[in-house]
C-alpha positions as CSV (number, residue, x, y, z in Angstrom):
1,M,90.8,95.9,49.9
2,D,93.3,98.4,51.6
3,R,96.0,99.8,50.9
4,K,98.1,97.5,52.9
5,E,97.3,94.4,50.6
6,L,97.2,96.1,47.2
7,E,100.8,96.8,48.0
8,A,101.0,93.4,49.0
9,L,99.5,91.9,45.7
10,A,102.2,94.6,43.7
11,N,105.1,92.9,45.8
12,T,104.5,89.2,46.0
13,K,106.2,86.8,43.9
14,D,103.9,84.0,45.1
15,P,101.6,82.8,43.0
16,V,99.1,81.0,45.3
17,E,99.2,84.5,47.7
18,A,98.8,86.6,44.3
19,E,95.9,85.0,43.3
20,R,94.3,85.0,46.6
21,L,94.8,88.7,46.3
22,V,93.3,89.3,42.9
23,I,90.1,87.5,43.9
24,K,89.7,89.6,46.7
25,Y,90.3,92.3,44.4
26,F,88.2,91.4,41.9
27,A,85.4,91.2,44.6
28,S,85.8,94.7,46.1
29,I,85.4,95.8,42.0
30,D,82.8,94.4,41.3
31,V,80.2,96.3,42.9
32,N,77.2,95.2,41.3
33,N,78.4,91.3,42.0
34,S,77.7,90.9,38.2
35,G,81.0,88.4,38.4
36,F,82.6,90.8,35.3
37,I,84.4,94.0,35.9
38,E,82.5,96.6,33.6
39,K,83.9,99.8,32.5
40,D,82.5,101.9,35.0
41,E,83.5,100.1,37.3
42,M,87.0,99.7,35.9
43,I,86.4,103.9,35.8
44,M,85.3,104.2,39.4
45,V,88.6,101.7,40.9
46,V,91.2,103.8,38.4
47,K,89.8,107.4,38.9
48,T,90.0,106.3,43.0
49,L,93.9,105.3,42.7
50,Y,94.7,108.0,40.5
51,E,93.1,110.7,42.6
52,I,94.7,109.3,46.0
53,E,98.6,109.0,43.8
54,I,98.5,112.7,42.3
55,S,97.5,113.9,45.5
56,K,101.0,112.9,47.1
57,R,101.6,115.9,44.8
58,P,101.7,119.3,46.4
59,E,100.8,120.8,43.1
60,F,97.8,118.9,42.7
61,K,96.5,118.5,47.0
62,D,94.5,122.2,47.0
63,A,93.0,121.5,43.6
64,L,91.7,118.8,44.0
65,A,90.4,119.8,47.5
66,K,89.0,122.2,46.0
67,K,87.7,120.3,42.7
68,D,89.3,122.4,39.9
69,P,86.9,122.1,36.9
70,K,90.3,121.9,34.9
71,I,91.7,119.2,36.9
72,M,88.8,117.0,37.6
73,E,87.6,116.9,33.8
74,A,91.6,116.0,33.4
75,I,91.3,113.0,35.8
76,K,88.4,112.4,34.3
77,I,89.7,112.0,30.6
78,E,92.8,110.2,31.6
79,T,91.1,107.8,34.3
80,E,89.0,106.5,31.3
81,K,92.0,106.0,28.6
82,I,93.9,104.0,31.6
83,A,90.2,102.3,32.5
84,L,89.4,101.4,28.9
85,D,93.1,100.8,28.5
86,T,93.2,98.1,31.3
87,I,90.2,95.9,30.0
88,K,91.5,95.7,26.5
89,K,94.4,94.3,28.5
90,M,92.6,91.9,30.9
91,D,89.8,90.9,28.5
92,L,90.9,87.6,26.9
93,D,87.6,86.8,25.3
94,K,87.4,90.0,24.1
95,D,84.1,90.5,24.7
96,G,83.9,94.3,26.4
97,R,84.4,93.0,30.1
98,V,86.7,91.2,32.4
99,S,85.8,88.0,34.2
100,Q,87.4,87.2,37.7
101,A,89.7,84.0,35.4
102,E,90.8,86.7,33.5
103,M,91.9,88.9,36.2
104,V,93.5,86.4,37.7
105,K,95.3,85.1,34.5
106,S,96.3,88.6,33.9
107,I,97.7,89.8,36.9
108,V,99.2,86.6,38.5
109,L,101.0,85.5,35.1
110,S,102.5,89.2,34.6
111,K,104.0,88.2,37.9
């Protein structure tokens, strides 16, 4: 799923279109095709999105390019926290992972 589609998901008010985009997004995150988003997969996607966002800020651009150890450790800590919080919010059956149905409910119903 590319940036344009993520923006469409964030901005759509149409629940049918939102569900279609969430299903597509889920498939792109579920890299091991288990049918669930697990901790490592959620961390990976959050880290990628986080790095994209902070790379827009001039004060972080050079540090990211140079893989500054302090910045990289801070990113690791923050993205793990965000990923675990996201799983906790979306994991409706509390099994420690997010199913496609849970992701659809969490995102589509929050619109």
